[in-house]
C-alpha positions as CSV (number, residue, x, y, z in Angstrom):
1,M,95.3,-30.9,76.4
2,L,93.3,-32.3,73.4
3,W,95.9,-31.9,71.0
4,W,98.3,-34.0,72.7
5,L,95.9,-36.3,73.7
6,I,94.6,-37.6,70.0
7,A,97.4,-36.4,68.1
8,G,100.7,-36.6,70.3
9,T,100.3,-39.5,71.5
10,R,100.7,-43.6,71.1
11,G,96.3,-44.3,70.7
12,G,95.8,-41.6,69.6
13,I,93.8,-42.4,67.3
14,N,92.2,-45.2,69.5
15,R,91.3,-42.1,72.0
16,A,89.3,-40.2,68.8
17,R,87.6,-43.3,67.7
18,I,85.9,-43.6,71.8
19,I,85.2,-40.2,71.5
20,K,83.3,-39.8,68.4
21,E,81.0,-43.0,69.4
22,I,80.2,-41.5,73.0
23,H,79.2,-38.9,71.3
24,N,76.3,-40.4,70.5
25,R,75.3,-41.9,73.2
26,P,76.8,-43.8,76.0
27,Y,78.4,-47.0,76.2
28,N,80.4,-49.4,78.6
29,A,83.8,-50.5,77.8
30,N,82.5,-54.0,76.4
31,Q,80.4,-52.9,74.1
32,L,83.1,-50.2,72.6
33,S,85.0,-53.0,72.7
34,K,83.1,-54.4,69.6
35,M,82.3,-51.9,67.9
36,L,85.6,-50.8,66.9
37,N,87.2,-54.3,66.6
38,L,89.1,-53.8,70.4
39,D,90.7,-55.9,72.6
40,Y,88.8,-54.3,76.0
41,K,92.2,-54.7,78.5
42,T,92.5,-51.6,75.8
43,I,89.7,-50.0,75.5
44,R,90.0,-49.8,79.8
45,H,93.3,-48.2,79.5
46,H,92.2,-45.6,76.9
47,M,89.1,-44.8,79.4
48,D,91.1,-44.4,81.8
49,V,93.1,-41.6,80.2
50,L,90.5,-40.3,79.0
51,K,88.6,-40.2,82.3
52,K,92.3,-38.8,84.5
53,N,91.9,-36.0,81.8
54,N,88.3,-34.7,82.1
55,I,87.0,-36.0,79.4
56,I,84.9,-38.7,79.9
57,K,83.2,-39.2,82.5
58,C,80.9,-42.8,84.2
59,S,77.9,-43.4,85.5
60,G,77.4,-46.8,87.0
61,E,79.2,-48.7,89.4
62,G,81.7,-52.0,89.4
63,Q,84.0,-51.9,86.3
64,Y,81.9,-53.6,83.9
65,G,78.1,-51.7,85.1
66,S,80.1,-48.6,84.6
67,V,78.8,-46.0,81.3
68,Y,80.8,-43.7,79.8
69,M,79.9,-40.3,78.1
70,L,81.3,-37.1,77.7
71,S,82.2,-35.6,80.3
72,S,80.7,-31.2,80.7
73,V,83.6,-29.7,79.7
74,M,84.8,-32.2,76.4
75,K,81.2,-31.6,75.4
76,E,81.9,-27.3,75.3
77,N,84.9,-28.7,73.6
78,Y,83.0,-30.7,70.6
79,E,83.6,-28.4,68.3
80,S,88.1,-28.6,68.5
81,F,88.0,-32.4,68.6
82,D,86.2,-32.5,65.8
83,K,89.5,-30.5,64.2
84,I,91.6,-32.5,65.1
85,W,90.0,-35.4,63.7
86,K,89.7,-33.9,60.7
87,E,93.8,-33.0,60.4
88,L,94.9,-36.7,61.7
89,E,92.1,-37.6,58.3
90,K,94.3,-35.7,55.9
């Protein structure tokens, strides 16, 4: 599933960039939008996809107060993500 979300779909590169950033520390959608130079609505879309697939989880109330971090499943499988990322860089 992770390969499909990152390498097999349109927008996968942006999802990978989001995962890499929140691996370092939690961020809200606005912070990610600025860091990755992407439209806020684009970030929200990718966050919804990642959340639906149990890659990330959120903490906080409401759309603007939510802070996103990796889910425990993603933390356990981060090495697999890193391999996919390295393949994409080639």
